[in-house]
N, C-alpha and C positions, 0 to 999 in steps of 0.2 A: 254880526258878520262871522262867518266860519273862518277856519284856518286857510282854506284854498279860495282862490279867485278864478274867474273865468279867464279864458284866453284873451289875448289882446283884441280889442274890437268887438268884444261880446259883452253884453251886460252882465254884471255880477249876479250870481245866483247864491242864495243862502245854502249853506250845507248843514243838513241835520246832524246834530250831535248824537253820538251813541256811546255806550259804554264799551271800552276795549277789553276783550277777554283773550287770554293766552291759550292757544290750542295745546292740548295735551298730546304728547308724542315723544319720540326719541330720535336724536340726530344720528344719521348713518354716514360714515365716512365713505368717501369715493372708492377707497381701496379696501373696503371691509371684507370683500370676498377673497382677498389675498392673505388674510390672517387666519390663524386657528388658535383655539384655546390651548394653553400649555397643559392643562389637566383634563380636558374633555374631548380630546381627539386621539383616536387610536391609530391614525395613519402612520405607517412605518416605512413608506417608500420614499425614495428620492424624488424631487420634482422631475417632470418629464424631460425638461431641457437638461437637467443635471444628469439624468439617466443616460441621455444621448451623448453628452459630453464625456461621461465616465467611459462609455464604450469606445469612443474615438481616442481618448487619452491612452486607455489600455492598449489599444492596437498600436498606437504610435510608440508607446514605451517598449512593447514586445519587439517591434520592428527595428528601433534605433537604439535602445539602451541595453547593453550587453548583460548587465545585472538583472534587469527586469526580464529579459529573455530567458535567463537561467532559472529564475523563479517560476516560470511557466513550463519550460521544457524539461527540467529535471524530474519533477513529479510524473510527467507524461512518460518519460523514459522508464522510470521505476515501475509504473503501473502496467505498461503495455509492450515493453521492449521485446519480450519473448513470445508475444502473441497471446490472444484470448480466443476462447471457443465456448459455444453453447452446447450443453449436453443434456440428454434425456435418456432414461432407462429403456423406453419403448423404441424399437427399431424404426417403426413407421414414423413416429414423431421426430426421431433423430434425423431421418432423411428430410423431413420438411425444414427442420432447423438448418441443416446443411445446405439445402436448396436456397433458403433465404439468405444465408451468410455469404455463399459463393456467387449469388446472382450478380451478373455484370453491372447492373445498375446500382445495387446495394453495395457490393464490393467492400464488405466490412473490414477486412484486413487492412485495406488502404485508407478508408475513411474514418475508422474508429479513433485513430490518433488525432485527426483534425477535429473531431467532435469533442474529445476530451480536452484538447487545447483551448478550444473556443468556449467550452463551458467554464474553464478557469479564467480565461481572459474576459469574457463578457458577463459571466455570472448566470446565464440561462441559455437554454437551447429549445427549439421548437422544431419537430419533424412531422410534417404532414404525412399521413399514411394513405396509400393507394392500394385497393384490393381488386384482384382479378375477379370478375363476376362469375367465371366459369369454374375455376379450380381453386379459388381462395388464395392464390399466391399474393404475398404482401411485398410492396416495395415502399421505402420511406424516402421522403425528400428532405429539403432543408429550407428553413425560413430564417433570414438573417434577423438577429435580435433588434437591429435598428428599424426594421419594418414592423415591429410589434407596437401598436398604439396603446392597447389596453388588455389587461388580463382580468377577466371577470371571475369573481369569486362566488361561491355559494352563499346566498344571503342568510341561510340558516346555519352555515358552518364557514365562517371567514377564513378558515385554514385551507379549504379545498378549492383549487381552481376548477372552473367548469367550462371556460371558453376563452379563446384568444382572438382578439380583433386587430386586424392589421391596419396600417395607415392607408390612406386613400391613394389610389393610383392616378394617372393623368386624366382618366375619364371620370374621376370622382367616386370610384367604387372601392369598397373595402371588404376584405374576405373575413368571414366569421367561422373560425374552426372550433369544433367541440373536442374538448380534451378527452383522451381515451383513459378509462378507468379499469378495463378488463373485468367487467361485471355488469350485472343488470341494471337498468335505469331505476329499478324500484329501490335502490339504496338511497336515492334522493327523495326529497319531499315533493309533493305535487307542484308546489310553487317553483322549485328548482327545475323540475322536468319540463315545465312549460317554457322556462327561460332557455333551456338547452335545445328545445325544438326550434328555436329562432336561429340557431347556429347552423346554417345551411352550406357552409363552405367545405364541409368534409370533416374527418376526424384527424387529430394530431396529437403527438406526445409533446408534453411540455414539462421541463425539468428546470429546477433552480438550485443554486448553491449560495451560501453566505446570506441566506434570507431569514426572516423571522416569521413566526406563526401567523401574525396578523398582516404581514406584507404580501405584496403580489408580484414583486419583480426580484431577480437575483442581483447580486453585486459581484464585481470583478474581484479576483484575488489581489489585483494591483491597486485597488482603490485607496486603501490606508497608506501604502508606502509610496504612492505616486509622487508626491512633493519631495520626498527624501531621495527617491531614485533619480529625480531631475537634479536635485542639489548635488548628489554624488557625481553625476555626469558633468556638471558645471565645474566642480572642484577638480576633476580629472583633466578637463580641458584647460583650466587655469594652470595646472602643474605643468602641462605641456608648453604653454607660453612661457612660463617662468623658466623652464630648462632651456628654451631657445635663447632667452635673454641672457641666462648665465653663461652660455657658450659664446657669446658675442664679446669682442675685444676691440681696442683701437691702438694705433701706434702713437705713442707720446714722443715728440721730438723736442729736445731742449738745445737751444743755441746759447752758447756762452758769450756774454759781453756783446750781444747783437742788439742793434737799434731796432726800433719799430719798423722802419722801412726795410731793413735787412730781413727781419722775420717775415714780412709780407712777401718780399721778393723770393725768399726760400720756400714759402708756402705754395707760391704759384708754380714753381718748377718741381717740387717734390711729389712723389707718388708712392703708393704702398708697394713694397717688394712682392713679387710673385714667389710661390714656393720653389725652393732650391735655386734661387737667383742669388746674385752677389751684390752686396751693398758695401760701398766704400765711403768713408768720411774720416775727418781729422778729429783730433781730441776736443775740439770746440763744439762738437755736435754729439748728442747722446740720444739713443733710441731705446725705447722700452715699451713692452706690450702691456696695456692696462685692461684688466677685466672687471666687470661690475661686482661689487661686494654688497649683496642684498641681505647680508646677515641671515644666512639660511637657517632654517629650523627643521625639525624632524617631521617632514610631511608624510612619511610612512605611518607614523602614529595617528595622525589626523585622518589619513585615508582609511586606516583600519577601524577607527572609531566610527566614521560614517558608514562604512560598509557593514560592520557588525550590527550597527543599529537597524539596518534594513534586513540583514540576514536573520537577526534574532526575531524580528517581527514575523518573518516567514518561517520560523522554526527550522532553520537550515544551519548546520554547523559550519564554522569558518573554514575548516579544511576541505569542505566541498566546493569552495569557490577559489581554490588555489592558495589560500592562506594557511600555512602550517602552524604559525604561532609556536606555542610551547606544548603542542599536542603530541603525545606518543600513541603507539598502537592501542594500548589498553584504554587510555582516555578517549581516543577516537571511537572505539567500539561502544563505550558507555554513552557518548554524546549522540550517537545515532538513534537511541531509543525514542526520544520525544518526536524526532523527525518521522521515523517510521510509524509512529502512532498516528500522526496527522495524515500521512499517506494512506494508512489503513482506513481511516474514516472516509477519505475521498474514494478509495477503492470500493467501499461498500455502497457509495452513491452510484458509481458506474455499474457495479454489479446489479443494483436494483433496476437501473435504467435498462440494461441489456436483458435481464430476466423478464421485465415487464414487456419489452418488445418481443421476446421469445414467446411468452404466453399469448400475446395477441396474434402472432403467426399461427400458433397451434389452435387458437379459438376460431380464427377465420377459416382454416383448413377443415376444422371439424364441422362448422356450420355448412360448408359447401359439400361435404361428403357424408352427411347424415350420421355424424357421430356426436357424442355428448362429452364435452370437455369438462373433466373434473379435476381441478388443480389440487384437490386434497388427496388424490391418489398419486402414488409414486410414479406410475408410467406417464403422468402428465406434468410432473414437476420439472421445471427448467432450472438448470444450474449454469451460471457463468463461471468458467474456470480461468483464473488469473494466475499469472507467474508469481513466484515468491518474491517478496519485496527485498529480502536480503538472503545472502548465501548463508546457509546453516553451517555451523561447525560440526561436521559429521563425526569427528573424533570424540568430541564431547558427548554428542547425542548417542552415538553407538556405545560408548562406554557406559553412560548412564542407563541405557536399555539393558546392557549385559548385567550390570550390578542389580538393577531392580528385578530382572528375571531370576537371577540367582537367589536374591533375597526372598522373592515370592515363592520360589520352589522350596526353599528350606522351611519357610513358614507353613507351607501347604503340607509338606511331609511331616511336620510336627503337629499337624491338625490345629494350627492356630488361626487359620483363615480358611474361607471356602474357595472353591475353584473359581467361582464368578468374581470374587474380589481380587484374587490373584491376577486374573486376566484383566480386570479393570486397572490394576496398577501397571501392568505392562502396556496397556492400551493408552494410558495417559502419557507415557514416555514416547510411544510410537507416533502419536499425533504430532509431537515436536519434529518428527522426520518427514511430516507431510503425508502420513499414512492415516486415512480415516478408517477407524475400525469400530464396528458395532459389537460390544462385548457380549451381549446376550446372543446375537446371531452367531458369533464366532464360536461361542461355547457350544451351541446346538450343533453346528457343523462339525466341530471337533469330536463331539460324542458320537454323531453319526458316523464319522470316518472310523472312529475307534471300533464301533460295533461292526462295521463292514469289514474292517481288518481282522477282527476275531473270527468272523464267519469264513473268511478266505483262508485263514491260518489254520482252521480246524483239520485234523487228520481224517482222511477218508479210507486209509489203509493202516494197519498196525505197522510199527517200526519193523525193520528187517530182522531184528533180534539182537542177540548179544554182540556188542561191539560194532553197532551200526555206524558206518564211516561218516555219514552226514551229520548225525547227532554228535558223535564224538569230535568231529572237526569244528562244529559250531561252538560246542562247550570249551574246547581247548582254545579256540581263538579269543573267547571272552575272558578265559583265565589268564591267557598270555598278555591280553591288553591290561588287565588289572595289575598283574605282577610287574609289567613294564612300567606302568604309571608309578607303582610303589618304588621301584628301583630308581626311577628318575628323581622322585622326591628325596630319596636317601642320598642320591648324588648331589642334589642341590644343598642338602643339609651339610655335606662334607665340604663343599665349596664355600658355603657361608662360614663354617668353622675356620677353615684355612684363611679366608679373608680377614676374619676378625683377629686371629692370632698375628697375622702379618702387620695389620695396621695398628695394632695396640703397641707394637714395639717401635713404630715410627714416631718421629718428633712431631708434636702438634696433633696427633691422632685424638687423644683425650677421650673424654666421656662420650663425645658426639659419635665417634666411630663405634665405640662399644654399644651405644644405644641402637645404632643402625643394625649392628650384628644381632642384638637381642631381638629386634623387631623382625628381622628376616628368619631368625630361628623359630619365633613364635609362629610365623606364617608357614614355614616348613612343617612345623608340628601339626598345624591345622590341616594342611594337605594330607598329612599321613593319616590322621584321624578320619578324614573324609574318604580316603581310599579304603581304609578298613571297614568303614561303614558300608561303602559301596560293595565291597567283597562279601561282607556278611548278607547284605540284602540280596545279592545275586545268588548266594548259596541258599537262602531262605526261598526265594522265588523258584529256584530250580527244584528244591524239594517239593514245593507246593504243586508245581507242574507235573512232576512225576507221580505224586500221590493222586492227583486228579486224573491222570492218564490211567493209572492202575485201576481206579474205580470203574472206568468205562470199558475195561477188557474183561473177557471171561476166562480164557485160557492163560495160564501163567507162563511168562517168559522172564528171563533175567537180562538186564542191561548192565554192562560194566562201564563205568565212567573213566575218563583218562587218569584220574587221581587214584584209581584202584577200587573206589567204592562200587557196590553192587546194589541194584534195586530190582525187586520182583514185581512183574507187571502181569496183568490178566488180559487175555486177548478176547475181544468181544465185538459188539455191534459197532457199526460206523457211527460217528457223531452226527 
């Protein structure tokens, strides 16, 4: 008989015995698809639900939390407060950029701060592009990040997004946008091109921040500090409740030698006095105001600790959020540097976004008007001009420019450096003032102007002769200028000497005053030498000019200078 018997009412049937063999295989857990290997998965994105929740929390914090709002709004103000514009060297291309920028639908002056704000808040932005079929005019729309279901990456280059798929609408349809690259499709492999052909929803710009190379979605600037921002908010509300309690008080009434019934009777008839009212009682009744003693602590230090933890994570100095602390002006200036570096990085992202959009505008305009857009040429290059992130110390910058220019001039006159290197030194300082200079081009332009000036200054007629009023007046003016400068230097020297003599006799003057006098004396001596050198150089140039003029003349004439010197010239052909 085998192990099993037939059902009740049926005759028993023998069961054949057979060898039991264990099937080879692997047990798969029901939630296996929800796990990933720690070392074998390169997925860098947040889960979809977490991505959506991050965006909702970021929006809530920006709207309700004053510190979170400041972390978003302050960088936007630094980046865009004075306005931004797109520029191009070509007039026709510039007109197209202006047309796009000022279009009533695009309205970039109004909408750009919103785009920068939401880029920081949500970590990504998607702008569908619409092109006019007749003239190539471009308008851009907006796709809310919460409507993005998937960002498709290039299978041969996981760093490059090639398409954006939206969530399904009420009718179950999803739009598939092809990301704009401002280039030919040949930059992709054949497999990638076939994938992009399936994105029939139109073209769209897609930008991300706080992302990784192998990730597909961006992250909010408020993702990391979100919990701390909420904790700081709760702490501040707790402090408000605490202060309300601290301001509460009760009237404590003591009845001397009163029985329990007398106390109860007095309690029924007693009431708290109103402000400015009169209260009368005998010496058997004592009134006192009792306030709660919560053993207060320094809540300011705790608030500062929490606040600075958030501000430090956002690279924002404390005094930018109303907390002065121990910061003085010099320290505050130094503390701004890391913050401005972070803002500069974000500015480069926005600059890339706008320049990419600008190139797309010119590309579509060129396609519709039979032109060839070549972004390697200067007339097709688009620049996004942003305001300065911080006000420059013009006094320091201009002083540095003056000193560098003087040093470069001295080194150039002594033949220690070339004119090109001297101009590069001056250019390096000029850049600090926001002036972009091409040293090579500037040198060429200066030489061209100098040559043109030499041609314009050439004599077409010989001088009027001896004692020419124009020549004499010009030379006399130059000599008077040099003599006046020398006289001023000598006067300064006398003032310095009088100052030193007077201060040396005063109590407490000491060596310091004497050292200052010596320094000023050396400075005055240097000025005197410089004036003498200038005078000598003028005389030498004057002689060279007259000699050269004499060689270009045929008939001899005599010119008498204001100082009495005479030069013999020859009258000849026109230069």
